[in-house]
VONUMAR-159435 format. One record per residue (C-alpha): x, y, z. Coordinates in Angstrom, 3 decimals, padded with zeros to 6 digits, always signed. Example, Ala and Ser with C-alpha at 12.3 -4.5 7.8 and 13.67 -1.06 7.14 Angstrom:
<bakols>
       xx       yy       zz
 +012.300 -004.500 +007.800
 +013.670 -001.060 +007.140
</bakols>
This chain:
<bakols>
       xx       yy       zz
 +155.321 +171.996 +065.937
 +152.233 +169.862 +066.915
 +149.242 +171.647 +065.697
 +146.677 +173.094 +068.619
 +143.147 +173.362 +067.009
 +140.885 +171.169 +064.561
 +141.014 +170.922 +060.833
 +136.882 +171.929 +060.948
 +135.423 +170.124 +057.712
 +139.184 +169.590 +056.013
 +140.142 +166.973 +058.636
 +140.246 +164.312 +055.989
 +140.161 +161.150 +058.203
 +141.827 +157.980 +056.451
 +138.716 +156.222 +055.292
 +138.296 +156.646 +051.411
 +135.977 +153.979 +049.602
 +138.283 +151.182 +047.595
 +137.092 +152.324 +044.354
 +138.330 +156.010 +044.573
 +142.122 +154.377 +045.934
 +142.456 +152.735 +042.345
 +141.195 +156.002 +040.778
 +143.122 +158.800 +042.509
 +146.538 +157.734 +042.042
 +147.450 +160.542 +039.180
 +145.979 +163.917 +039.257
 +146.683 +165.369 +035.429
 +146.835 +169.529 +035.058
 +146.567 +171.821 +032.131
 +149.953 +172.661 +030.981
 +148.796 +176.825 +031.804
 +148.180 +175.660 +035.428
 +151.738 +175.602 +036.467
 +152.799 +178.563 +037.945
 +149.515 +180.025 +038.873
 +149.098 +180.956 +042.256
 +145.475 +179.659 +042.332
 +145.991 +176.442 +040.026
 +148.708 +175.772 +042.312
 +146.439 +175.930 +045.552
 +143.971 +173.679 +043.833
 +146.730 +170.818 +043.111
 +147.976 +171.553 +046.495
 +144.843 +170.844 +048.293
 +143.696 +167.458 +046.183
 +147.255 +166.436 +046.481
 +146.943 +166.749 +050.517
 +143.526 +165.561 +050.740
 +144.067 +162.258 +048.613
 +146.620 +161.223 +050.512
 +145.212 +162.028 +053.692
 +142.005 +160.149 +053.117
 +143.733 +157.423 +051.180
 +147.460 +157.310 +052.722
 +149.136 +157.240 +049.354
 +150.328 +160.324 +047.344
 +149.235 +161.086 +043.762
 +151.318 +161.814 +040.854
 +150.956 +165.134 +039.649
 +151.197 +165.584 +035.465
 +150.947 +168.988 +033.865
 +150.188 +168.217 +030.129
 +147.540 +169.111 +027.633
 +143.947 +167.818 +028.797
 +140.410 +168.542 +027.787
 +137.084 +167.695 +029.193
 +137.237 +164.482 +026.642
 +140.556 +163.282 +028.132
 +138.601 +161.639 +031.147
 +136.038 +159.305 +029.325
 +138.778 +157.244 +028.377
 +141.485 +157.786 +030.914
 +141.960 +157.250 +034.884
 +142.645 +159.562 +037.769
 +141.637 +163.224 +037.978
 +141.595 +165.903 +035.063
 +142.094 +169.433 +035.870
 +141.173 +171.473 +032.516
 +141.464 +175.196 +032.559
 +139.166 +176.356 +029.469
 +139.189 +179.962 +028.788
 +136.196 +179.359 +026.122
 +134.143 +177.299 +028.545
 +130.461 +177.602 +028.483
 +130.926 +178.368 +032.728
 +130.504 +181.552 +034.632
 +132.890 +183.383 +036.406
 +134.547 +181.343 +039.687
 +132.564 +178.472 +038.459
 +133.187 +174.724 +037.692
 +131.963 +171.780 +036.016
 +132.701 +168.378 +037.768
 +131.943 +165.368 +036.235
 +132.754 +161.472 +037.268
 +133.312 +159.285 +033.960
 +134.302 +155.759 +034.026
 +137.553 +155.891 +035.721
 +137.670 +159.534 +036.293
 +136.676 +162.746 +037.780
 +136.873 +166.015 +035.508
 +136.717 +169.735 +036.893
 +136.522 +172.109 +034.249
 +136.525 +175.959 +034.527
 +137.487 +179.077 +032.705
 +139.580 +180.929 +035.306
 +141.500 +178.764 +038.124
 +139.577 +180.371 +040.959
 +137.170 +177.950 +039.638
 +139.109 +175.314 +039.542
 +139.828 +175.758 +042.958
 +136.222 +175.485 +043.858
 +135.754 +172.339 +041.671
 +138.834 +170.441 +043.806
 +137.347 +171.783 +047.074
 +134.075 +170.293 +045.509
 +135.749 +167.029 +044.675
 +137.157 +166.842 +048.027
 +133.965 +167.217 +049.860
 +132.343 +164.554 +047.881
 +135.195 +162.276 +048.757
 +135.036 +163.206 +052.276
 +131.256 +162.315 +052.341
 +131.956 +159.114 +050.963
 +131.152 +159.383 +047.558
 +132.918 +157.348 +044.770
 +135.422 +159.899 +042.502
 +133.094 +158.863 +039.622
 +129.505 +159.831 +041.623
 +129.399 +163.945 +041.293
 +127.742 +165.424 +038.497
 +127.213 +169.028 +039.144
 +127.996 +172.415 +037.461
 +128.201 +175.069 +040.094
 +128.683 +178.804 +039.670
 +128.577 +181.234 +042.233
 +125.144 +183.171 +042.869
 +126.539 +185.832 +045.379
 +129.648 +187.637 +043.464
 +130.956 +188.735 +047.074
 +131.242 +186.625 +049.825
 +132.614 +188.354 +052.767
 +133.112 +187.591 +056.075
 +133.191 +190.428 +058.684
 +135.710 +189.937 +061.633
 +135.443 +192.205 +064.791
 +138.990 +191.242 +066.078
 +140.575 +194.330 +067.956
 +144.415 +194.595 +067.514
 +144.807 +193.985 +071.451
 +143.590 +190.310 +070.705
 +140.176 +190.915 +072.133
 +137.027 +190.143 +069.581
 +133.561 +192.343 +070.212
 +131.155 +189.955 +069.921
 +133.531 +187.155 +070.053
 +132.883 +183.955 +071.431
 +135.402 +181.302 +070.633
 +138.737 +182.849 +072.723
 +140.660 +185.740 +071.250
 +141.846 +186.807 +067.843
 +144.359 +184.482 +065.761
 +144.840 +187.979 +063.059
 +146.058 +190.487 +066.541
 +147.828 +189.633 +069.319
 +149.313 +192.813 +071.874
 +148.379 +195.128 +069.042
 +150.461 +193.231 +066.070
 +149.976 +191.377 +063.188
 +149.770 +187.777 +063.651
 +150.647 +185.128 +061.065
 +151.836 +181.648 +061.199
 +150.620 +178.545 +060.048
 +147.284 +179.037 +061.779
 +146.551 +181.758 +059.437
 +146.980 +179.825 +056.398
 +144.683 +177.111 +057.317
 +141.705 +179.435 +058.531
 +142.733 +180.931 +054.824
 +142.182 +177.409 +053.404
 +139.158 +176.565 +055.120
 +137.216 +179.707 +054.597
 +137.994 +179.189 +050.435
 +136.685 +175.493 +050.386
 +133.537 +177.305 +051.361
 +133.839 +179.881 +048.541
 +134.710 +182.550 +050.772
 +136.552 +185.578 +048.535
 +136.718 +188.776 +051.185
 +137.711 +188.902 +054.225
 +137.533 +192.177 +056.113
 +140.746 +191.584 +059.373
 +139.446 +193.889 +062.070
 +136.429 +195.299 +063.884
 +134.015 +197.877 +062.223
 +134.448 +200.220 +065.363
 +138.194 +201.130 +064.681
 +139.634 +202.048 +067.835
 +142.922 +202.689 +069.225
 +145.886 +200.531 +067.253
 +143.259 +199.466 +064.775
 +143.881 +203.044 +063.350
 +147.586 +202.694 +062.396
 +146.624 +199.619 +060.094
 +147.005 +201.879 +057.288
 +150.351 +203.230 +058.376
 +153.602 +202.319 +056.930
 +154.502 +200.117 +060.023
 +151.753 +197.783 +059.668
 +151.168 +197.454 +055.955
 +154.184 +195.005 +055.079
 +152.530 +192.688 +057.378
 +149.049 +193.628 +055.613
 +150.705 +192.679 +052.155
 +152.385 +189.224 +053.126
 +148.577 +188.029 +054.336
 +147.016 +189.191 +051.388
 +149.311 +187.423 +049.596
 +148.382 +184.016 +051.283
 +144.767 +184.882 +050.961
 +145.406 +185.465 +047.045
 +146.343 +182.029 +046.756
 +143.255 +181.052 +047.483
 +141.019 +183.280 +045.797
 +140.322 +185.855 +048.616
 +140.869 +189.349 +049.109
 +141.975 +191.565 +051.998
 +139.872 +194.117 +052.947
 +140.182 +196.665 +055.935
 +137.814 +198.540 +058.393
 +139.180 +201.816 +058.616
 +138.375 +204.948 +061.083
 +136.049 +208.300 +058.471
 +137.600 +209.816 +061.529
 +141.310 +208.994 +060.341
 +142.494 +212.531 +058.752
 +142.229 +213.223 +062.497
 +142.944 +210.479 +064.409
 +146.335 +209.434 +062.717
 +146.975 +212.402 +060.090
 +146.953 +215.263 +062.673
 +144.195 +217.427 +060.539
 +141.315 +219.391 +062.359
 +138.699 +217.877 +059.940
 +137.939 +214.297 +058.490
 +134.724 +216.483 +056.167
 +134.767 +214.497 +052.822
 +134.630 +217.994 +050.961
 +137.494 +219.689 +052.407
 +140.440 +219.569 +050.469
 +142.646 +219.100 +053.134
 +141.010 +215.515 +054.119
 +140.196 +214.576 +050.902
 +144.252 +215.430 +050.146
 +145.241 +213.623 +053.109
 +143.274 +210.214 +052.314
 +144.517 +209.983 +048.441
 +148.086 +210.207 +049.678
 +147.263 +207.442 +052.343
 +145.292 +205.669 +049.731
 +148.147 +205.400 +047.143
 +150.657 +204.641 +049.750
 +148.336 +201.599 +051.248
 +148.252 +200.257 +047.427
 +151.857 +200.491 +046.918
 +152.085 +197.780 +049.971
 +148.789 +195.990 +049.366
 +147.754 +196.154 +045.695
 +145.246 +193.339 +045.946
 +143.619 +195.497 +048.536
 +139.448 +194.900 +047.725
 +138.898 +198.221 +049.744
 +137.623 +199.681 +052.738
 +134.507 +199.071 +055.334
 +133.128 +201.996 +057.169
 +130.823 +202.518 +060.080
 +130.106 +205.868 +060.230
 +127.794 +207.881 +062.479
 +126.714 +205.004 +064.076
 +127.310 +204.418 +067.852
 +129.817 +207.287 +068.674
 +131.714 +206.747 +064.911
 +132.467 +209.752 +063.371
 +131.025 +210.540 +059.994
 +130.098 +212.888 +057.343
 +127.053 +214.063 +059.389
 +129.523 +215.594 +062.088
 +129.964 +218.260 +059.002
 +126.575 +218.433 +057.583
 +127.234 +215.778 +054.923
 +125.328 +213.083 +053.805
 +126.559 +209.384 +054.018
 +126.524 +209.469 +049.578
 +129.097 +212.417 +050.348
 +131.097 +210.532 +052.707
 +131.153 +207.145 +050.657
 +131.707 +208.777 +047.188
 +134.793 +210.429 +048.214
 +136.409 +207.839 +049.514
 +135.287 +205.661 +046.524
 +136.585 +208.005 +044.108
 +140.187 +208.025 +045.537
 +139.934 +204.056 +045.577
 +138.475 +203.467 +042.329
 +141.875 +204.064 +040.312
 +143.140 +200.963 +042.451
 +140.463 +198.802 +042.044
 +138.953 +199.601 +045.215
 +135.826 +199.433 +046.744
 +133.882 +201.346 +049.791
 +131.219 +199.007 +051.624
 +129.576 +201.246 +053.714
 +126.990 +200.056 +056.202
 +123.789 +201.178 +056.795
 +123.731 +200.361 +060.472
 +122.890 +204.033 +061.466
 +120.024 +205.450 +063.892
 +119.431 +207.653 +066.940
 +121.185 +206.317 +069.633
 +119.680 +208.682 +072.083
 +115.702 +207.636 +071.685
 +113.478 +209.080 +074.409
 +111.826 +206.179 +075.496
 +108.344 +208.083 +076.296
 +108.574 +208.935 +072.656
 +106.120 +206.273 +071.060
 +107.039 +207.667 +067.418
 +110.644 +207.511 +067.168
 +111.525 +204.020 +065.905
 +114.699 +202.613 +065.884
 +113.645 +200.190 +063.147
 +112.845 +202.885 +060.821
 +116.034 +204.261 +060.832
 +118.528 +203.211 +057.968
 +115.095 +203.248 +055.692
 +114.672 +206.865 +056.775
 +118.886 +207.742 +056.150
 +119.419 +205.750 +053.148
 +116.544 +205.458 +050.773
 +116.644 +209.376 +049.631
 +119.797 +208.487 +048.942
 +119.439 +205.659 +046.272
 +121.202 +206.416 +043.203
 +123.747 +208.774 +044.367
 +126.417 +206.677 +045.510
 +129.478 +205.521 +043.101
 +129.412 +202.244 +041.365
 +132.081 +200.866 +043.652
 +130.214 +202.100 +046.840
 +127.817 +198.982 +048.147
 +125.446 +199.194 +050.657
 +125.740 +196.826 +053.674
 +122.264 +196.228 +055.204
 +121.778 +193.977 +058.152
 +118.953 +191.402 +057.715
 +116.084 +193.036 +059.567
 +115.649 +196.487 +060.964
 +116.993 +195.992 +064.364
 +120.153 +194.152 +065.226
 +120.436 +190.203 +064.341
 +117.508 +189.000 +066.680
 +116.443 +185.327 +066.460
 +113.381 +186.556 +064.994
 +112.544 +189.921 +063.068
 +111.411 +191.373 +059.740
 +113.370 +191.706 +056.856
 +114.793 +195.180 +055.702
 +112.743 +197.229 +053.668
 +115.789 +198.564 +052.126
 +116.214 +195.377 +050.300
 +112.948 +196.569 +048.159
 +113.431 +199.968 +048.016
 +117.285 +201.210 +047.299
 +116.514 +200.186 +043.443
 +119.834 +202.354 +042.333
 +122.007 +201.114 +044.630
 +124.743 +198.322 +045.247
 +123.445 +196.276 +048.315
 +124.926 +193.568 +050.166
 +122.667 +191.567 +053.053
 +124.820 +191.268 +056.307
 +124.095 +188.619 +058.481
 +125.805 +187.701 +061.453
 +127.163 +183.890 +062.034
 +128.878 +185.164 +065.641
 +125.742 +184.553 +067.843
 +125.116 +187.841 +069.896
 +121.693 +187.853 +070.172
 +121.280 +183.995 +069.495
 +123.103 +182.157 +072.334
 +126.790 +183.342 +072.513
 +127.855 +179.909 +070.857
 +127.114 +178.584 +074.339
 +123.569 +177.459 +073.046
 +123.223 +175.791 +070.198
 +121.706 +177.843 +067.394
 +121.863 +176.710 +063.743
 +121.417 +180.104 +061.659
 +121.168 +178.494 +058.036
 +117.014 +178.317 +058.216
 +117.373 +182.063 +059.038
 +119.644 +183.231 +056.378
 +117.486 +180.912 +054.027
 +114.152 +182.922 +055.156
 +115.872 +186.419 +054.355
 +117.016 +185.411 +050.871
 +113.717 +183.929 +049.981
 +111.390 +187.169 +051.246
 +109.748 +188.541 +048.205
 +110.330 +192.363 +048.562
 +108.296 +193.398 +045.181
 +110.727 +195.768 +044.148
 +110.110 +196.496 +040.675
 +107.221 +193.769 +040.458
 +108.830 +190.884 +042.126
 +112.297 +190.581 +043.366
 +113.357 +188.211 +046.669
 +116.454 +189.396 +048.602
 +118.426 +186.574 +046.679
 +117.665 +188.359 +043.278
 +118.476 +191.667 +044.695
 +121.995 +191.043 +046.434
 +122.793 +188.558 +043.900
 +122.641 +190.576 +041.005
 +120.227 +188.631 +039.257
 +117.473 +191.739 +039.614
 +119.671 +194.683 +038.454
 +122.345 +193.244 +036.672
 +125.003 +194.366 +038.746
 +128.359 +192.862 +040.207
 +129.121 +194.795 +042.966
 +126.829 +192.546 +045.655
 +126.395 +189.799 +047.750
 +126.502 +188.755 +051.361
 +128.772 +189.484 +054.609
 +128.399 +187.503 +057.705
 +129.875 +188.401 +061.313
 +131.938 +185.888 +061.657
 +132.261 +183.429 +064.759
 +135.642 +182.509 +064.546
 +138.689 +183.034 +067.544
 +142.028 +180.592 +068.833
 +139.546 +178.479 +070.439
 +141.023 +174.648 +070.064
 +137.671 +174.276 +067.899
 +137.556 +177.577 +066.103
 +134.161 +178.203 +067.067
 +133.475 +177.642 +070.952
 +130.952 +175.542 +070.642
 +132.035 +172.574 +068.487
 +128.483 +172.403 +066.662
 +128.264 +176.133 +065.859
 +131.381 +175.538 +063.385
 +127.983 +173.985 +061.041
 +126.917 +177.803 +060.382
 +130.531 +178.951 +059.121
 +130.619 +176.282 +056.945
 +126.927 +176.855 +056.199
 +127.157 +180.452 +055.329
 +129.878 +179.823 +052.933
 +127.933 +177.089 +051.415
 +124.553 +179.474 +051.029
 +126.544 +182.103 +049.031
 +127.885 +179.873 +046.918
 +124.526 +178.395 +046.049
 +121.392 +179.496 +047.958
 +119.171 +176.741 +046.456
 +120.876 +174.148 +048.881
 +118.397 +173.214 +051.488
 +119.598 +173.699 +055.201
 +118.859 +170.072 +055.873
 +121.565 +169.228 +052.998
 +124.392 +171.792 +054.399
 +123.926 +170.422 +057.698
 +124.501 +166.525 +056.442
 +127.302 +167.811 +054.536
 +129.090 +169.171 +057.156
 +128.174 +166.192 +059.807
 +129.384 +164.105 +057.581
 +132.780 +165.850 +056.692
 +134.026 +166.856 +060.029
 +131.983 +163.802 +062.290
 +131.679 +160.815 +059.889
 +129.305 +158.598 +058.332
 +128.027 +156.883 +061.185
 +123.480 +157.195 +060.294
 +122.902 +157.409 +063.931
 +125.253 +160.160 +064.468
 +124.131 +161.624 +061.447
 +119.947 +161.677 +062.566
 +121.169 +163.022 +065.956
 +123.190 +166.041 +064.859
 +120.844 +166.807 +061.910
 +117.859 +166.690 +064.413
 +119.521 +169.125 +066.849
 +120.797 +171.517 +064.079
 +117.514 +171.871 +062.434
 +115.171 +172.211 +065.643
 +117.999 +174.755 +067.399
 +116.446 +177.627 +065.961
 +113.008 +177.376 +067.515
 +113.778 +175.884 +070.291
 +115.813 +178.869 +071.581
 +112.970 +181.140 +070.315
 +110.868 +179.094 +072.115
 +112.329 +179.876 +075.792
 +113.968 +183.431 +075.213
 +111.338 +186.225 +073.247
 +107.758 +185.460 +072.006
 +106.404 +186.395 +068.702
 +109.343 +189.104 +067.300
 +109.459 +191.279 +069.969
 +113.138 +190.299 +071.003
 +115.701 +192.336 +073.226
 +115.095 +191.078 +076.528
 +118.595 +190.348 +077.131
 +120.877 +191.290 +079.839
 +122.284 +194.751 +078.300
 +125.920 +194.898 +076.766
 +126.777 +191.454 +077.054
 +123.378 +190.333 +075.383
 +123.455 +187.166 +076.930
 +120.725 +185.606 +079.392
 +117.600 +186.939 +080.480
 +116.521 +190.335 +081.577
 +113.260 +191.375 +080.386
 +113.144 +195.386 +081.485
 +116.828 +195.285 +080.862
 +116.365 +197.823 +077.832
 +112.770 +199.044 +078.101
 +113.924 +202.643 +079.604
 +116.904 +202.674 +077.768
 +118.166 +204.976 +075.172
 +119.201 +202.446 +072.676
 +115.654 +202.159 +071.420
 +114.583 +198.474 +071.981
 +111.234 +198.332 +073.944
 +108.392 +195.737 +074.608
 +106.040 +198.309 +076.140
 +104.744 +195.977 +078.546
 +102.223 +196.631 +080.875
 +099.297 +194.863 +082.817
 +097.047 +194.564 +079.633
 +098.986 +193.709 +077.107
 +102.623 +193.806 +074.999
 +103.927 +194.621 +071.623
 +104.792 +197.843 +069.317
 +102.773 +199.456 +067.551
 +104.478 +199.855 +064.288
 +101.282 +200.126 +061.690
 +100.472 +203.589 +060.121
 +098.895 +205.008 +063.394
 +101.496 +203.815 +065.328
 +105.043 +204.587 +064.602
 +104.314 +203.773 +060.392
 +107.311 +201.376 +059.788
 +104.615 +199.273 +057.927
 +104.585 +202.054 +055.148
 +108.308 +201.489 +054.450
 +107.321 +198.187 +053.042
 +105.790 +197.397 +049.155
 +102.621 +196.723 +048.589
 +101.415 +193.989 +049.484
 +103.731 +193.571 +052.472
 +102.622 +196.952 +053.428
 +099.149 +195.901 +054.091
 +099.990 +192.464 +055.231
 +102.025 +193.873 +058.470
 +099.107 +196.799 +058.836
 +096.497 +194.417 +059.573
 +096.440 +192.447 +062.861
 +094.549 +189.314 +060.889
 +097.308 +189.377 +057.830
 +100.570 +189.726 +060.246
 +102.421 +186.601 +060.529
 +102.179 +185.365 +063.562
 +105.764 +184.890 +064.360
 +106.108 +188.649 +064.568
 +102.884 +189.888 +065.777
 +104.429 +191.839 +068.912
 +107.029 +193.349 +066.604
 +104.288 +194.824 +064.174
 +101.374 +194.989 +067.177
 +100.243 +195.801 +070.493
 +098.310 +192.772 +071.464
 +096.455 +192.087 +075.052
 +097.735 +189.149 +076.617
 +093.228 +187.927 +076.699
 +093.696 +187.766 +072.619
 +093.500 +184.567 +071.319
 +096.277 +183.507 +068.518
 +095.406 +180.837 +065.413
 +096.276 +178.149 +067.961
 +093.455 +178.961 +070.123
 +095.707 +179.815 +073.281
 +095.463 +183.295 +074.516
 +098.752 +185.238 +073.716
 +099.626 +185.033 +078.001
 +099.231 +181.400 +077.621
 +101.066 +181.466 +074.269
 +103.645 +183.156 +076.271
 +103.878 +180.440 +079.419
 +103.228 +177.241 +077.027
 +106.327 +178.196 +074.726
 +108.815 +178.795 +077.890
 +108.336 +175.817 +079.234
 +108.312 +173.962 +076.219
 +111.662 +174.767 +075.724
 +113.449 +174.228 +078.441
 +111.933 +170.287 +077.701
 +113.282 +170.524 +074.175
 +116.717 +170.965 +075.501
 +116.147 +168.198 +077.787
 +115.483 +166.053 +074.712
 +118.740 +167.221 +073.327
 +120.684 +166.355 +075.635
 +119.274 +162.946 +076.215
 +119.485 +162.760 +072.459
 +123.108 +163.425 +072.467
 +124.306 +161.092 +074.971
 +122.824 +158.259 +073.268
 +125.738 +159.263 +070.309
 +128.513 +160.058 +073.206
 +130.368 +157.370 +072.573
 +130.464 +157.533 +068.611
 +131.802 +161.323 +068.476
 +135.457 +162.353 +069.307
 +136.024 +162.560 +073.257
 +136.848 +165.677 +072.964
 +133.701 +166.789 +071.013
 +131.654 +164.888 +073.404
 +133.375 +166.635 +076.424
 +132.247 +169.998 +074.491
 +129.176 +169.703 +073.356
 +128.139 +167.798 +076.728
 +129.189 +171.101 +078.498
 +127.510 +173.678 +076.075
 +124.105 +171.672 +076.491
 +124.511 +171.430 +080.419
 +125.185 +175.331 +080.221
 +122.187 +175.912 +077.412
 +119.505 +174.020 +080.287
 +120.765 +176.292 +083.224
 +120.006 +179.365 +081.183
 +117.302 +178.291 +079.013
 +115.762 +177.136 +083.000
 +116.654 +181.594 +083.866
 +114.694 +182.355 +080.718
 +111.466 +180.398 +081.684
 +111.711 +180.829 +084.938
 +112.047 +184.887 +084.192
 +109.898 +185.881 +081.275
 +106.852 +183.773 +082.691
 +107.041 +185.020 +086.479
 +107.176 +188.483 +084.690
 +104.076 +187.905 +082.904
 +102.176 +186.641 +085.587
 +103.125 +189.449 +087.920
 +102.253 +192.013 +085.467
 +099.153 +191.058 +084.124
 +097.849 +188.726 +087.120
 +096.649 +186.175 +084.755
 +097.678 +182.136 +085.876
 +098.931 +179.564 +083.901
 +096.200 +177.371 +082.716
 +098.344 +174.285 +083.538
 +099.421 +175.372 +087.194
 +103.075 +174.779 +086.252
 +105.168 +176.492 +088.677
 +105.225 +180.834 +088.634
 +107.446 +182.599 +090.621
</bakols>
């Protein structure tokens, strides 16, 4: 069957350097690799990649090999050395003379080392060039799919699900390729279904569907990935026929024990459950007067004997807020719900915390929970799917945003960046890491916008090594996906690295966020959520705009450790890009640039439109140097981005002109 999907960064076009062709004719692998599923995958990937790039199938030899073998021999050496001074899942890659040697203490490390060598070759380097030791920084490197069993994807902008079609689980060649692509960037856990468990998805944990999950889990295990499931906390009611899902009710506990035992008989390698409870209509322990620790711990106790974990989302807030109430603050909710429970969760429970206190906006502060939960396992949750950042229509490279989050200093117990907290470096725990709401679907290019795949690739690479720069990651992706043309790389790199700033310029100013069309979350609607019950307000009137989150306002600033609390508390020290998130500001007040607030709003929105035009012009200069299908896709998306950027600019600027009565100093057209 003809493949109907792209190969993303594992395309391996036939362009191997001559020096490599003379070396990669043989793969020498430790005898102990034979029969090991991960080692077999490593050899298979090397064989396929070398054949694709070089046109000749290498010979595979299983024998006794050591790291020193590569110094005198020729070819690629896969050395499995359990006593190697390398961390779990890590590898050491060294080019030596006429060889490349990959050393690891476990076969998952060998697999990552194999993909790393292929990455270097695909980028145009010689086999003998690379020298690196890499140990994954994040223990858990997960993707959360929001796929529904009817085939739809909540917040999906790349077609339909490739896991589910018409309420059935689908396993085919595309499934296998997806697993390979994700393993190549270090992903080691995948949740295949939506956290909002509805309809047929409740039955994923029934005997009818568990055999297919077993098959899928085995496929993932071949590439070092554990399958996870989103489950409904109300499952004892929904599919168990009970009247209660109370986590302290013996009947509910007994039902879960029986169910979990059954699941693990079919899927012994299941990683565990992802739970969204007491949030946006999802059932949870609050219905019974219980807290989140009691709800999570009940499941954790039952999963522990099977080696499973509970990942419990902290996206819990009052979704029935009164817009007239200026003290209740959605931004404060996660902290208020969970900080009081610090230290009460079982060791196999992880709290999954969104990067910001609201909901994946283009700009918001870092969640204060990362500096407050000192006795609880935490994971950082980001969104690769561009729900509020352009729906994979608008170009928005998100790796710079993720790096800002990871680098944020929480001042927990002295000093600790978010990276140090969620990697385990600060508190020595290993049940932590990162999770991302993924952006893949069954579109031919997987991600709707061809360039949006850079976010998928970059997320995985950043989980492995957060020290990588956004530029380095983008260069890697471009060279592997598109080619080695210097001008193509220069243009696309510039587009990617500027794209977040451009998107922010023509959408929401200075951290205010939320001026999007309700429900769809695409395109401008300045007052769309202003009087809504979701608690996302900008409070604009004829004098000014912004939410007072200081101690005199909602008190949100006080959730941070010092000196962050004081920094955000005071107008003079608050980072300007977050000014309106924390403070109410008059339109006539001057910013650090010397411009008034209202003029800054006008200027950035007009600038954003011009910057999109610049991207379109730049893309046209390389249109004949990229594949025709890619050119058509990116050109069409950029045209749509320009249209929506104009809408944002005109609607936002006209709103503020009408409400303030202050004209644009440059006399540009306002409506």
